[in-house]
C-alpha distance (Angstrom), angle and dihedral (degrees) to the residues before:
residue distance angle dihedral
M1 . . .
H2 3.81 . .
D3 3.82 88.8 .
R4 3.80 89.5 78.0
R5 3.78 124.2 78.3
F6 3.79 126.8 -154.1
L7 3.78 131.7 -167.3
V8 3.81 118.0 -156.3
L9 3.80 123.0 -165.3
T10 3.80 119.4 -166.0
L11 3.80 122.4 -164.3
P12 3.82 107.0 -174.5
F13 3.82 95.3 -178.2
W14 3.78 99.2 35.4
P15 3.87 99.8 129.1
T16 3.81 95.0 53.0
E17 3.80 93.9 40.5
F18 3.79 90.8 47.0
L19 3.81 90.5 55.0
K20 3.79 91.0 48.2
R21 3.79 90.3 54.2
R22 3.80 91.0 50.4
D23 3.79 93.4 46.4
P24 3.82 113.9 24.4
A25 3.81 88.4 -174.8
L26 3.82 90.3 75.4
K27 3.79 107.6 104.4
P28 3.82 124.5 -151.3
P29 2.92 139.4 -81.4
L30 3.80 91.0 62.5
A31 3.81 125.6 179.3
L32 3.80 132.9 -178.3
Y33 3.78 118.2 -149.3
E34 3.80 134.6 -163.1
K35 3.80 134.6 -170.7
I36 3.81 112.4 -104.3
R37 3.81 124.9 171.1
G38 3.76 93.2 -15.9
G39 3.80 94.9 -49.4
L40 3.80 138.2 89.1
R41 3.80 114.1 -110.2
L42 3.80 133.3 179.8
A43 3.82 110.3 -102.7
W44 3.84 101.3 173.5
L45 3.80 135.2 15.6
D46 3.78 134.9 -171.2
P47 3.84 119.7 -126.2
Q48 3.80 93.7 -97.7
G49 3.79 91.6 54.9
L50 3.80 90.7 54.4
R51 3.79 91.6 48.0
E52 3.81 90.7 52.9
G53 3.79 93.3 55.5
L54 3.80 105.6 -92.4
R55 3.79 120.4 135.6
L56 3.77 136.7 -164.5
G57 3.81 114.1 -95.3
Q58 3.79 92.4 28.3
S59 3.80 116.1 136.4
L60 3.79 115.3 -100.3
A61 3.82 91.6 -126.8
D62 3.81 92.3 55.7
A63 3.80 91.3 46.6
R64 3.80 92.3 52.5
A65 3.78 91.1 46.7
L66 3.80 89.8 53.2
L67 3.83 94.9 43.2
P68 3.81 112.6 23.0
H69 3.81 90.8 -179.4
L70 3.84 92.0 56.9
T71 3.81 115.1 133.2
V72 3.79 110.8 -139.1
L73 3.81 132.1 -172.4
P74 3.82 132.4 173.8
F75 3.78 116.6 -96.2
E76 3.83 112.2 -121.8
A77 3.81 108.0 -169.1
D78 3.82 97.1 -170.8
F79 3.80 92.4 50.9
F80 3.80 94.2 50.6
T81 3.81 92.8 43.9
S82 3.80 91.0 54.0
A83 3.80 93.1 44.2
F84 3.80 92.3 49.5
A85 3.81 90.1 50.3
D86 3.82 88.9 57.2
F87 3.79 88.7 46.0
A88 3.83 89.4 53.2
D89 3.81 92.7 49.2
W90 3.79 89.8 55.3
H91 3.83 89.1 62.7
S92 3.80 90.0 64.0
N93 3.81 85.6 88.0
A94 3.81 84.7 75.9
S95 3.82 97.9 40.5
P96 3.82 130.3 3.9
L97 3.83 90.0 -136.3
V98 3.80 111.2 69.1
G99 3.80 126.9 154.6
V100 3.79 140.1 171.9
L101 3.81 118.4 -119.2
K102 3.80 107.6 -142.1
D103 3.80 99.8 177.9
R104 3.80 96.4 109.1
A105 3.82 100.6 18.3
P106 3.82 137.7 -6.8
F107 3.81 88.1 -108.0
G108 3.77 138.9 21.6
D109 3.83 103.1 69.8
L110 3.81 125.8 77.5
V111 3.79 128.1 -173.8
L112 3.81 124.5 -161.7
D113 3.78 124.8 -170.6
I114 3.82 99.9 -140.0
T115 3.79 96.8 174.7
G116 3.80 106.6 144.2
V117 3.82 97.0 -1.7
D118 3.82 103.4 79.2
H119 3.82 91.3 85.4
L120 3.80 88.4 68.6
F121 3.81 87.5 66.7
G122 3.80 98.0 41.4
G123 3.80 97.1 -95.4
E124 3.78 139.1 -38.5
R125 3.81 96.8 -69.3
K126 3.79 93.5 51.9
M127 3.81 91.2 45.2
L128 3.81 91.7 52.2
H129 3.80 91.6 46.9
L130 3.81 91.8 48.6
L131 3.81 95.4 50.0
V132 3.81 93.3 45.3
A133 3.81 93.6 44.1
R134 3.80 95.7 50.6
L135 3.81 91.6 51.0
R136 3.78 92.1 48.1
A137 3.78 89.2 50.3
L138 3.80 87.1 57.8
G139 3.80 91.0 55.2
Y140 3.80 100.9 -98.4
T141 3.79 126.6 135.1
V142 3.79 102.7 -131.8
N143 3.79 140.9 162.7
G144 3.77 129.9 -176.8
A145 3.78 145.8 -175.9
I146 3.78 139.8 -172.5
A147 3.80 124.1 -141.0
S148 3.79 142.1 146.3
T149 3.82 94.0 -99.9
I150 3.78 133.3 45.0
G151 3.79 91.9 -128.7
G152 3.80 91.7 49.2
A153 3.80 93.5 49.2
W154 3.82 90.8 47.6
A155 3.80 92.5 50.1
V156 3.80 94.0 49.1
S157 3.82 93.6 44.3
H158 3.82 90.6 56.1
F159 3.80 102.4 37.9
A160 3.85 106.7 21.5
P161 3.81 102.5 18.9
N162 3.79 134.8 -166.9
R163 3.79 96.7 28.2
V164 3.79 134.2 127.5
I165 3.80 110.8 -138.2
A166 3.79 115.3 -156.1
P167 3.82 116.4 -143.1
H168 3.80 93.1 -107.0
E169 3.83 91.0 49.9
L170 3.81 96.6 52.6
T171 3.82 98.2 91.1
Q172 3.80 94.7 47.0
S173 3.81 92.7 45.5
L174 3.80 94.6 49.8
D175 3.81 94.2 45.6
A176 3.81 90.2 62.6
L177 3.82 96.1 50.7
P178 3.83 124.4 93.2
I179 3.79 119.3 -98.7
A180 3.82 90.9 -109.5
A181 3.80 87.0 73.3
L182 3.82 89.4 75.5
R183 3.85 93.9 72.5
L184 3.81 92.7 -119.5
E185 3.80 128.0 164.1
E186 3.80 119.7 -90.2
H187 3.81 94.3 -112.4
Q188 3.81 90.3 51.6
L189 3.80 91.6 51.8
S190 3.79 90.5 48.9
L191 3.82 93.4 52.2
L192 3.81 92.1 45.8
A193 3.81 90.0 51.9
Q194 3.81 89.9 52.0
M195 3.81 88.0 54.7
G196 3.80 89.7 55.3
L197 3.81 95.1 -113.6
K198 3.78 112.4 144.6
T199 3.81 109.4 160.1
I200 3.78 134.0 47.0
G201 3.81 89.6 -120.4
E202 3.80 91.1 59.6
L203 3.80 90.1 49.5
R204 3.81 92.7 47.7
S205 3.80 92.0 54.3
R206 3.81 93.0 57.4
P207 3.84 120.4 95.7
R208 3.79 110.3 -88.2
K209 3.80 101.2 -141.9
P210 3.83 96.7 59.4
M211 3.80 90.3 44.5
L212 3.80 90.3 49.7
A213 3.80 92.1 50.5
R214 3.81 93.4 48.1
F215 3.81 103.5 37.7
G216 3.78 103.8 24.5
A217 3.78 133.9 -122.1
S218 3.82 94.0 -64.5
L219 3.81 92.4 73.3
I220 3.82 93.3 51.6
L221 3.81 89.8 44.3
R222 3.82 93.4 53.6
L223 3.78 90.5 46.6
D224 3.81 94.0 50.9
Q225 3.81 92.5 43.8
A226 3.79 92.3 53.0
Y227 3.82 93.2 50.6
G228 3.80 93.7 42.1
F229 3.82 99.5 -112.7
I230 3.81 89.9 120.5
E231 3.79 122.2 35.0
E232 3.79 116.9 -117.8
R233 3.77 109.4 -159.1
M234 3.76 123.3 -152.1
V235 3.79 122.0 -139.5
P236 3.83 109.3 -132.1
R237 3.79 114.0 -141.9
L238 3.80 95.7 -150.5
P239 3.83 126.3 52.0
V240 3.77 112.1 -80.4
S241 3.80 112.1 -115.9
E242 3.78 128.4 179.5
H243 3.80 95.4 -171.8
F244 3.78 123.3 50.2
A245 3.77 143.1 140.7
E246 3.79 124.3 -148.3
R247 3.77 141.6 -177.9
K248 3.80 129.1 -155.8
F249 3.79 121.8 -154.5
P250 3.80 125.5 -145.2
E251 3.80 87.1 -147.5
P252 3.84 122.4 32.2
I253 3.80 119.0 -106.8
S254 3.77 125.8 -147.9
R255 3.82 109.7 171.6
L256 3.81 115.0 104.1
E257 3.80 89.9 -138.7
D258 3.82 90.1 60.2
V259 3.79 90.6 50.2
L260 3.81 91.5 52.1
L261 3.81 92.0 48.5
T262 3.78 89.2 51.5
A263 3.81 90.8 48.4
R264 3.79 89.7 52.6
D265 3.83 91.6 53.0
L266 3.79 91.8 45.5
A267 3.82 90.0 50.6
Q268 3.82 88.6 58.2
E269 3.80 91.4 49.9
L270 3.81 93.6 45.1
A271 3.81 91.6 48.4
Q272 3.81 89.9 55.4
H273 3.82 91.2 52.4
L274 3.80 91.7 49.5
E275 3.79 93.4 45.6
K276 3.81 92.1 54.1
E277 3.80 89.4 57.9
G278 3.80 95.9 38.9
L279 3.79 92.9 -116.4
G280 3.77 138.4 134.7
A281 3.79 132.6 -171.4
Q282 3.78 139.5 -142.4
A283 3.83 99.8 -167.2
F284 3.79 122.7 59.4
H285 3.81 127.5 -177.1
L286 3.79 127.3 -166.7
F287 3.82 114.1 -160.7
L288 3.81 119.3 -163.6
Y289 3.80 111.6 -165.3
R290 3.78 112.0 -155.7
V291 3.78 123.9 -154.0
D292 3.81 89.9 -122.5
H293 3.83 89.3 67.8
K294 3.78 98.9 -100.2
V295 3.79 130.8 119.8
M296 3.78 127.3 -143.1
T297 3.79 113.8 -156.6
L298 3.79 128.3 -159.3
S299 3.80 113.8 -173.0
L300 3.79 129.5 178.7
N301 3.79 140.1 164.1
A302 3.77 130.8 -137.8
G303 3.78 123.8 -140.3
R304 3.79 92.3 -121.6
V305 3.80 138.2 8.6
T306 3.80 111.4 -69.8
R307 3.78 143.9 159.5
D308 3.79 98.4 -176.8
P309 3.84 103.3 138.7
R310 3.80 93.9 -156.4
H311 3.80 92.2 52.3
I312 3.82 92.1 46.8
A313 3.80 91.4 50.2
N314 3.81 91.8 47.9
M315 3.80 92.0 52.1
F316 3.80 91.2 53.2
R317 3.77 90.9 45.6
H318 3.82 90.8 56.7
R319 3.81 91.6 44.4
A320 3.81 89.9 49.3
D321 3.81 90.3 53.2
R322 3.77 87.8 57.8
L323 3.80 91.3 45.6
A324 3.80 92.3 51.3
E325 3.78 89.4 57.3
E326 3.81 92.0 51.7
N327 3.80 121.2 33.1
Y328 3.79 114.6 -30.4
D329 3.79 104.5 159.5
P330 3.82 118.3 164.3
G331 3.80 91.3 -176.4
F332 3.80 110.1 -157.6
G333 3.79 91.3 -15.8
I334 3.80 143.6 -66.5
D335 3.80 118.2 -93.6
L336 3.82 100.5 177.1
V337 3.81 134.5 32.6
R338 3.80 121.8 -169.1
L339 3.82 127.7 -173.2
A340 3.81 113.8 -162.2
A341 3.80 132.5 -175.4
G342 3.80 126.2 -144.4
S343 3.82 139.3 173.8
L344 3.81 90.6 47.6
D345 3.78 124.2 -167.1
R346 3.78 139.2 164.2
L347 3.79 114.7 -72.9
D348 3.77 113.8 173.6
A349 3.76 121.1 -162.2
A350 3.81 113.7 -98.7
Q351 3.80 122.0 -146.6
L352 3.80 114.3 -147.8
G353 3.76 120.0 -145.7
A354 3.76 124.0 -125.8
F355 3.80 91.8 -108.7
S356 3.81 98.8 37.7
V357 3.78 117.2 134.6
Q358 3.78 122.6 -141.8
S359 3.81 110.0 -127.5
G360 3.79 93.0 -161.1
A361 3.81 93.6 -122.9
D362 3.81 92.3 117.2
M363 3.79 91.8 49.9
L364 3.80 90.4 49.5
D365 3.82 90.9 51.5
Q366 3.78 90.8 50.0
L367 3.80 90.6 49.0
T368 3.81 92.1 53.1
D369 3.82 90.3 47.4
R370 3.80 91.3 53.1
L371 3.80 92.7 46.2
A372 3.80 91.3 48.7
S373 3.80 92.0 49.0
R374 3.81 91.1 49.4
L375 3.81 100.6 40.3
G376 3.80 102.2 23.9
A377 3.79 131.3 -94.7
V378 3.81 94.5 -91.9
S379 3.82 92.5 51.1
V380 3.82 95.9 65.2
L381 3.78 110.6 66.3
K382 3.78 137.9 177.9
T383 3.78 133.3 -162.4
E384 3.79 117.0 -100.4
L385 3.79 119.5 -167.2
I386 3.80 120.7 -132.7
Q387 3.78 129.7 -158.2
S388 3.79 98.9 -102.8
H389 3.80 134.9 109.5
I390 3.83 92.9 -151.7
P391 3.83 101.7 99.7
E392 3.83 97.5 -139.3
R393 3.81 90.0 49.1
A394 3.81 97.7 44.7
A395 3.83 96.1 82.3
R396 3.77 140.6 28.7
L397 3.80 137.4 -179.8
V398 3.81 118.9 -107.0
P399 3.83 132.1 172.9
V400 3.77 110.0 -81.7
L401 3.82 90.7 -131.7
G402 3.81 92.9 53.1
Q403 3.77 122.5 117.3
S404 3.79 95.5 -129.4
G405 3.77 112.9 119.1
M406 3.79 126.4 -132.7
A407 3.79 110.9 -97.3
E408 3.75 121.0 -144.2
S409 3.77 116.3 -102.9
A410 3.78 116.6 -106.0
L411 3.83 88.6 -136.9
P412 3.82 104.7 33.2
D413 3.82 98.4 159.1
L414 3.80 100.3 46.6
E415 3.77 124.2 101.5
R416 3.78 112.9 -108.2
P417 3.85 131.0 179.9
L418 3.79 121.4 -101.5
R419 3.79 92.5 -128.0
L420 3.79 122.2 39.4
L421 3.78 122.4 -168.4
P422 3.83 112.0 -127.6
V423 3.80 89.5 -136.2
P424 3.84 119.9 28.1
E425 3.81 111.2 -119.4
L426 3.76 123.9 -135.8
V427 3.84 115.7 -109.9
A428 3.79 136.2 176.0
I429 3.82 114.4 -119.1
N430 3.80 128.4 -170.7
A431 3.79 123.3 -163.2
E432 3.79 133.1 -177.9
V433 3.81 90.0 -121.6
P434 3.81 126.8 15.6
D435 3.82 95.0 -104.4
G436 3.81 95.4 31.9
L437 3.75 130.3 108.5
P438 3.84 117.4 -72.4
A439 3.82 113.2 -93.2
S440 3.83 102.2 -178.7
M441 3.79 138.7 8.6
I442 3.80 137.6 -160.5
W443 3.81 114.6 -155.5
R444 3.78 122.7 172.2
R445 3.83 89.7 -10.3
H446 3.80 91.6 -57.1
P447 3.84 119.2 117.7
Y448 3.80 121.5 -136.1
R449 3.81 123.8 -165.6
L450 3.82 107.0 -144.2
V451 3.78 115.4 -148.7
K452 3.79 100.5 172.0
A453 3.79 133.9 33.1
A454 3.81 137.7 170.1
G455 3.78 130.7 -169.9
P456 2.87 162.5 -14.1
E457 3.81 109.5 -122.0
R458 3.78 106.7 -179.1
L459 3.82 120.2 -145.0
S460 3.79 120.4 -175.9
A461 3.79 125.1 -149.2
E462 3.81 119.6 -96.3
W463 3.79 96.4 -116.1
W464 3.83 93.6 -179.8
R465 3.81 94.3 66.3
R466 3.78 122.6 92.4
R467 3.79 124.0 -127.5
E468 3.80 109.5 -82.2
R469 3.77 138.6 146.8
L470 3.77 117.2 -94.6
K471 3.80 115.3 -113.8
L472 3.78 130.4 -155.7
A473 3.81 93.2 -175.8
P474 3.83 136.0 7.3
D475 3.78 115.3 -85.2
P476 3.84 113.8 -98.7
E477 3.78 116.2 -106.5
P478 3.81 112.2 -108.6
R479 3.80 114.9 -113.2
K480 3.78 125.2 -158.6
P481 3.83 109.9 -127.9
E482 3.78 118.3 -117.6
P483 3.84 118.6 -111.7
G484 3.79 107.8 -73.6
E485 3.81 93.5 10.0
I486 3.79 118.6 129.5
P487 3.84 108.8 -123.7
K488 3.79 111.5 -113.0
P489 3.80 121.8 -142.2
P490 3.81 115.1 -111.2
P491 3.81 119.6 -98.6
Y492 3.78 119.9 -88.6
V493 3.79 110.0 -59.9
P494 3.83 112.0 -177.6
D495 3.78 114.0 -130.5
L496 3.78 95.7 -132.8
P497 3.81 121.2 178.0
L498 3.76 124.8 -99.2
F499 3.79 114.6 -89.9
D500 3.78 109.1 -115.2
P501 3.81 110.6 -152.5
V502 3.80 92.7 -165.5
T503 3.80 94.7 56.7
G504 3.79 111.6 129.3
M505 3.76 126.3 -106.1
R506 3.79 123.5 -72.7
D507 3.80 129.0 -135.3
Y508 3.83 110.2 -154.0
Y509 3.85 123.8 -157.1
V510 3.79 132.5 -173.3
V511 3.81 107.6 -141.4
E512 3.81 132.8 -179.4
D513 3.78 129.1 -160.1
R514 3.80 126.8 -145.4
D515 3.82 91.5 -94.0
G516 3.80 91.6 59.9
H517 3.82 97.2 -104.8
R518 3.78 112.5 143.9
F519 3.81 122.7 -152.1
W520 3.79 135.6 -172.5
V521 3.82 110.5 -137.9
F522 3.76 133.0 167.6
R523 3.76 138.4 -163.4
L524 3.79 117.8 -133.3
G525 3.77 111.3 -152.0
L526 3.81 132.6 3.9
Y527 3.78 133.0 -88.5
G528 3.74 111.0 -104.9
G529 3.80 92.9 30.5
P530 3.81 127.8 120.9
E531 3.83 90.9 -88.7
H532 3.78 130.7 39.8
P533 3.85 110.3 -105.0
T534 3.82 119.6 -111.8
W535 3.80 129.8 -148.4
Y536 3.82 127.7 -136.4
L537 3.79 136.3 -172.7
H538 3.80 110.2 -133.5
G539 3.80 108.9 168.4
F540 3.80 152.4 -9.9
F541 3.78 130.7 -120.3
A542 3.78 122.8 -144.0
């Protein structure tokens, strides 16, 4: 585990400093309050408020009495959590693996996996100095540290900041830090203080079994994570990508056309990287880093593995057209564009012969990819066959970019109509004899004289199936609306009838009228049975 390197940035006053950057008119000292147990308490303070004697948890009335010139605003947890997530994504320009540590608060601590990327900045010390310096230049109070474990980097960043801890120095460095550096609960810290334990080294020297019985497994877990005996995995916010190409701009760009031109050039560069390793990708992500420390992400999936730069650029062009209609906002400009590839797989180069014939399958796949990128993946559907001999159950619609394979038809050699009605419609049929071929039909109050007929083809009910509603397409996944967003009704979901497994057998006929129109009709039930049989129209032939 010591082969990995993590950089942790801690911003203890981020909410107040973030608001000051958004609104320079806010004057210090600044405090954020929240309602707790029927009263208003201070939740966050800026450095000046702490220096002037305020403390977290203090009542708002006492704080105003102490500092009449105090600027106060309500604390909105959801807003700051969302804003800090965007702030974390912006740091992916330094490392593709960025996460938010939520052990002490939902915002304030960032972790970057810098394994293999520090050389781009001239080493770990220069990388740490650069990331800390650029945040301080923006007005943030920030400290950082680099270590071989997430827990170790967090502990050093809070209690011995701005240091780079080599793997062989981790144990010695952690032993000297206070126990609070282990991210323990308040009641655990209080009990440890009553025992006279002050440093992590003193805690580590105590027998483990009594400590486990008294303080629980969380204390031992934090201890082992910090020293690297147990792996602590970070959760990256953005899609993980091993292959990417990026371009930095000396001056920010804002026009969508410039972004698309850059994406086209990056697609060429990325395709060359993938070709050298014999790889292709199905997932592609375009990251637009804005100068106001936000990241816009465009992600799309291809139907099959590809590295065709023209096809990749076309997919993003269609997705960008959709984005331009919705919420494309470059802010004050974009200073970095990154194109990343995911879902990698082998894709060997294919040599075409001089007399090879294009089947058109590749062009069809590219067409579906472009349509899906422009309209959305769930808007482009294909027919998937199902093992069933009931016609309305034998096929369903699935997203064309889905991974579900095409099942073989239960009746592959039987003639079926080109168009099948989702719900059979009742018709009136006349025959010369009760069990004879249909001679005339009335459908939707229109008479049809039938001159030809063939059948019957008898289909029995699938008695082993339970009662369930027929589906043409999978139900859409529910989505919780964003704050302030008007809930949208779900897409069209046909209200099809319940499938009755005990329904009687069907006798299907192919009939043709004198104008050459061919219909697929069936009779439900038999003459002479307990109920009079009924006729239905189910489909149309070409």
